N, C-alpha and C positions, 0 to 999 in steps of 0.2 A: 503493499499499499504506499509506504514511504517512498519507494523507488518511483512508482508512477506519478506521485505528487511532484517529486524532484524533477522528473521528465517533463511534466505539464508546465512547471515553473520555467524551466529552460526554454521551452518553446515560446512561452509568453515573452520572456526576456529577449529572445532572439527576434520574434516577429514584430513586436511593438515598435522598436526603433525603425525597423524596416518600413512598416506602414507609415510612421511619422515622416520618415525621409521621403517616401513617395508622395505623401500629401503635401509636404513642403515644396517638393519639386513642381508639382502641378500648379502651386500658387506663385512660383518665382516668374518674374517677367520674361517673356521670350527675348531672344536676341534682337529681333525686330518686332514692332507691334504687328499684330495679326490684322488689325482693322483700324483705320483712321475714321473718326466720326466728326464731320464739320457741321456745326449747327449755326446757321446765320439767322438772327432775329432782326427783322427789318425795322429800321428806325429806333432801335433801343438806345436809350440813354444810360450812362453808367450809374446815374443817381438812383435808378429804379432798384438796383441791387441793394441799396441802402435804405431807401424809403420804404420798401415792402419787405425787408429782411425778416422782421419779426412775425410776419404772417406766412412766410415761406416754410415748407416742411424741411426736415433736416437732411433729406436725401436728394433734393433737387438743386436749386442754385446754391444753397448753403453748403451742401456736400462739396461742390466745386471750390467754393470760397474758403472753407475750413480745411479741406484735405488736399486741394490742388494748388496751382499757381495762378495768381491774379496779376496781370499787367494792368496797373491802375492808370497809366498815362499812355495808353495806346491811341494813335491818331492816324488820320488820313492826311497825307502831305500834299494835297493838291486843292485847287479852288473849287471846281464844280463837283460837289459831293452828291451823287445820286446813286441809286441802287446798282445800276449796270456797271459803272466804273468801279464802284466799291467792291463788288463781288469779284470782278475780274482782277482787281489788284490783289485780292486775298489769294487767288489761286495762282497768279503768275509771278507774284513777288516784285512787280514793277508798277509804275505810274501810267496813267492814260497816255502820256506822251510816248511811251514805249509799246504798250499792248494795244493802243489804238481805239479803245472803248471809251470815247471822251464824254459820252453822256447816254442817256436812255435812247434818245432820238437826236440826230443832227441834220442840219441843212444840206441837202444835195444840190450842188450847183447844176448838174447835168439835168436832173428831173425837176428842179425848181420846187421841191417839196421836202418835208421832213422825211427822213429815212430811219426806219427801225434798226437798232444796233445789231439785230439777229436776223434781218431779212435776207431770205435766200429763195428766189423765185423757183429754183429747181426742186424744192422739196414739197411734199404733200403730207397732209395729216393722216395719221394711223390711229384708228379706234373711234372715229367720228366721220360723219358725212355732211357736217354743218360748218366746219372750220377749214380754212385753207392749209394751215400748217406750214407756211412758207418761211421757215426759219432754220438756222443752223449757226454753228460757232465760227463759221469761216472768216468773220471779220476780226476775230482775235488774231493779232499778228505774232504772238509768241506762244510757246508751250506753257502749260500749268504744271503743278507738281504731280497731279494725277497722270498727265500725259507722260512725264518722265518715267513714272513707275511702270506704266504700261509698256513703254520701249524697253526698260531694263528687264522686265519679267517675260518679254516676248509674248505679251498678251495674256499671260497666265493670271495676272492680277485682275480682279473685277472692280470696276468703277461704275457706281450708279449714283444719279443725282435725282432729287425729288423737290418740286416747289409748286405751289399753286399758280405762281407767276411763270410763264413760259420763258421770259428773258432770264430770270434767276436760275431756273432749272438748266437751261442751255449753257449759260456762261459758267455755272459751277461745274458742269460735266466736262467742259473743254473739248478738245478735238477728237479725243479717242474713247470717250465713255462707252461702255457696253450698253447702257440703257439710260434714258432720260424721260422723266414723266412730269406732266404738268396737268392742271385741272381745267376741264372743259365746263365752264359755268352756264353753258346753255343746256347741255344734257346731263351735267352732274356726274362726270366720270373722269377717270384719269386716262390721259391720251399721250401718244408720242408722235413721231413722223418718220418719213422715209429716210432720213439721215441716219437714223439708229436701227430701224427695223422695218421689215415688210408687213408684219402683223403683231398684234399685242400677245404676249405669252398667255397661255390658258389661265394661269393663276391670277393675272391682272384682269381678265375678263370675268373670272369667278368673283373676284373682289368687287368689281363694278355691279355685278348682278345683286349684290347685297343691299344696294339702294340706301347706303348710309346717309347720304346728304338729305334724302326725303325725311329719314328718321330724325336726324339732328334739327331740321327746319320745322319739325313738328313740336319742338320743345319750347318752353318759355325760358327766356333768359332773365333770371333774377339774380340777385347777389348771392354768392355761395356762403357768405357770412352775414350775420346781422348788419344791416345797412349802417347802423349807428357806429359800428367799429371801423368804418373806413375813414379814419382820422387823418390819414396821410394825403387825403385829396379834398377838393372843394365839396360843398354840399352837392347832393344829387341834382337838386334844382339849382341852376345858376345861369348867368347871362352869357356864358362863353362857349356854348355847344350848339352845334347845328342838329345832331341826332338823325334819327330816321324819319324823314318826312316831318320835320319839326317836332317829333317826339323825342324827348331827351331825358326822360326819367323812367327808373324801373317800375314795374316789370316790363318786358318786351315780349309780346306773343308773336313769335316769328311767322307762324303760318299766316297771320293777318297782314304782315308787313310785305309779304312776298307779292311782287307785281303780277306774276303769272307762274303756272306750274312748271314751265320750261325755263325759268329764270332762277339760277342757282348762285348768282353773284352775291346775295345777301349772306350766304353762309361764311364767305371769307371777310365779312365785316362783323363777325361775332367770334367769341373765343371758340366756338365749336368748329370753326374752320381749322384751328390749330389742332384740336382733338382728332379731327378727321384726317389730317396730314400725318399725325403720329400713328394712327391706326394703320395707314398704308405702309408706313416705314417698318412696322413690325412684320408685315407680310413680306416686304422687300427682303428683309434680313433672312427670314425663314426660307423663302423660296429660292433664294440665290445662294444659300449657305455661306453667307459672308463671314470671314474670320474663322473659317473651319479647317483651314489647312495652314501650312507654314509660308505660303505665298501671300504677302500682305494685299488686303483689299481696301477700297475707299468708299465710303458712304457720305454724300454731301446733301444737305437739306436746308432750305430757307422756309421760315414761317412768316408769311406775308400778312396775316390778318391784323397783327398790331399796327401796321402802317395805315390800314383802312380805318381801324377803330379810332386811331389818334386824329385822323383827318376829321372824323365825324364828331368826336367828343373832346378832343384836346388832351394834352399831357397831364392836366391836373384833375381829370375826371375819375369818378367812382368806376365808370365803365373800364377804363384803361387798368386801374388797379385791380379790379375784379378778374380781368383777362390775364393779368400776370400771375395772380394767386392760383387761377385755374391752370395755367400753363405749367407752373411750378409742379403741380401734381402729375402733369402729363410727362414732364421731364423725369420726375422720380420713377414713374412707371417704366419709361424707356431705359434708364439707367439699370433698374433692377432686372429687366428682361435681358439686356445685354450681359450683365454681370452673370446671370444664370446660363445663358446660352454660350458665352464665349470667355467670360472671365475678365474682370477689371484689369488684371495684370497683363492682358493681351491687347488692350484697347487704349488708344489716345483720343481723347475728346478735346475739341475746342469750341468754345461758344463765343461769338462776337456779333457785331452788327454791320450791315452793309453801309449804312451812313447814319446820320444823327438827326434827331428832331430838336426843335427849340421851343421856348415858351410861347404861349398863345399871344397874339398881338394885342387883342383887346384887354386880355388879362394884365399885360405889362402896362398898358395905357391907364388902366384903373388903379394900378399900383405906383403911378407917377414915374414910370420908367420910360425915358425917351424912346419913341419908336415912330418911324415914318415909312411911307409907302412910295416905292419907285415904280411909277406907271411906265412900263416899257413901250406901250403903244403910242402914248403921247409924246414920250421922249424921242421915239423913232420919227414921228411926224415933224417934231421940231428939228431934228437932225437933217431930215430931207430938205426942209425949207432953207437951213443954213447952206447945205450943199448946192442948192439951186442958185443961191445968192452968190456963192463963190465961183462955181464952175459953169453956171447957166442951167437952163432947164433940162432935166434928164432924170432918168430912173437910177440914181447913183447908188442907192441903198436897196439891196434885194431882200434882206431878212434881218430880223433881230431874233435870236434864239439863245437861251441859256447864257445870258450875259455876254453875247457875242454879236458883233455887227458883221454881216457878210456884204461886201461891196460888189458892185457890178464891174468885174474886172474886164469883161469884154468892152464895155462902153468906155471905160478908163482908157484902155489901149486904143480904141478907135478914135478917141479925142486927142490922142497924142500926149496924154498926161503921164507922169511918172507915179507908178503905183505906190512905192514907199512914201512919196511925199503926200499923196492923197490919203494914205492910211494915217499919216502923222497928223494931218490936218483934221481928220475925223476924230482922232484921240483928243486933240486940243479942244474941239467943240464939245465932245462928251464930258471932259473934265470941268466944263463951265456949268454943267447941269447939277441940280441939287441932288445929293445922295451918292454921287460918283466920287470915289476916293482915288482910284487908280485906273488908267487905261493904257494898255500895252499893245503895240502893233505886232502883227505877224512878222514883219521884217526885224523888228527889234528882238523878238523872241528866237528867231533863227540865228541872229548875229551874236547874241551875248549869251553867257552862261551864268545864271544866277544860282547861288549856293544856299541862300537862306532868306528868311523874310517872305512877305506876301509875293514878291516878284518870282520867287522860286516856286511857290505854289501855283501861280498862274502859268508859269513855264511847264510844270509837271502836268497841267491839264490840257496843254496845247499839242496837237498833232496836225501837221501842216495840211494833210489831204482832207481833214474833216472839220477843222476848227476855222473860225471866222478870221476876218482881217484885223479886227480890234477886239480885245477882251477887256471887260471892265470888272472892277471890284467895288462893291458898294461900301459906304461908310458903316461903322458899327451901328446897330439899331435900325437899319434900313432893310426893307424886304421888297421883293419883287411882287407886284400885284399879279395874282393868278387866281385859278378856279376856287382855291381854298383860302381866299383872303381872310375870311372870318376866323379861320384857324391858322393864319399865316405864320410862317417861321420867321424869326428874326434873331440877329446876333448868332447865327448858326455856328455851333462848335463842331470841330472834326473829331473831338475825343470820343471814343467808343469803348465799351467793356471788351476785354479779352481775357477769358478764363481757360486754363488748361487742366486736364484731369486724367488719371489713369496711368497705365503701363509703368515707366519709371519716373514719372512726374512727382516731385517732392512738394511738400507744402512750402510755399514762399509768397511774399509780397514784393513785387518788382515795381518800385516807384520811378525808376529812371524812364525817360521818354522812350517809347517802343513804337516804331513804324509799322503800319499794317503790312508794308511790303516785307516785313521780317518773318511773316508766317510761313510762306512757301519754302525759303531756304531752311527753316527749322524742321519742317516736315521732311524735306528732302534729306536732311542730316539724319533724322530718325530712321529713314528708309534706306539710307546708303545709296541714293540715287544722285544723278546730276541735278544741278539747280535748273529751273526753267530757263529758257534761252535768253530772255530779256531781263533776268533777275537783277534788281537793284538792292534788294534787302539783305540783311545780315542775320546769322543765326542768333537766336536769343540764348546766350550762353548759360544763363541762369537755370535754364531748364535741364541742362546737361550735367549739372553739379550733383 
């Protein structure tokens, strides 16, 4: 009996360390991450992480802030901060002056109209018969970090991007993505196009047949917490919100707010749009077996509902706060799912924003903060009058778009005028207008190299074949008049949140300035791939310590 007991004890003593060793081995980070998860939150301000912190769960945003690395001073170092150039700068590691996506839309001199940054007439929609799908990433002039991974792995790595917004989805995916999906708000399903596939995978079709958008749009949007607890926001009833058809107080019966049954655009103006996007992400991970082998994969997603909610209700609204509280729960669910399926030690997450939002114009005015509106249409009429007075009657100005003046270069040449001189005269006229702080000509930007200050940011937004003849920068506290003037943005800051979590990422607070161009080379360093071809950023060394 004693002999058997000793034998059993020896077996236990031998096996227990072995089991512990094997368990520890499975929890050790892999040499390279098995999955990169890029989460882009449209229009997110860094302050939201602190304003809403006490209402966040411990395993969502707070998990990243408490256990991961927080780059507290991350910023976009160029002038025209919009969604498309922001997302492309994240993936390519360079400025719009290099990757070429200078704005969401830019003026095309040949067609004499605004051009979509993703327009590609050769492509057709897949998964719908009501949309054209004329899009592709071909206008991106450089590779992204996911492209470099595909090249190095000889296409063994899987790269998939998802966004309700087609531009975001396509620009995130880059040139070589295996699949890119965006939301069809007419039919309420996820679609793609011929650049990526001939037909949707069966699992996508199955997901679409679940009709989740209809289920979500039958819900009532009320606050998830007692409304009196939303002390970080203005009262639910205030004078600074547009709302849904002038309704701007809870609750919102979504079924009654829909224009018609085949209009699903309302979904992406509510927090349920973020929930629906997360639901699809789970299926993407499962059906593509992301992170399941030693060849790294990349999953990129942008959540676009926040930008729409903020346009309707503003950054100080209970609606926006409620949306972030709800999203934090979705983030917790996503993290927990990936932890279980792939393991935290095998995944690198980063969360950031494509661009920034700014305080509500009317709210600032009510609080005695100086704010003014730059009316681009009136200023353009005035500019044309000056040009006619100087050069004679003629259509000297073709277009004002995104703080840029496009001159009629053919007319200038036919008149025997010197283009650089006309550009400079245009800049001088613009500088006399209220609200214009700086005006740089295309010739100036091509001849000089600015290394800091606002001139450097203007230069980083300039690409000769797509930008205007003169770019202006407005005075602090001035905004452009636009469709959302009631919720207009002013004093726009380029600083955005940047959180890292998982794999070998240690807890740290990085207070020094970090450029958003630094994300791509940092990911490339993790993956041991080449930097994207136009990369201007530097590796965030603190993440390697």
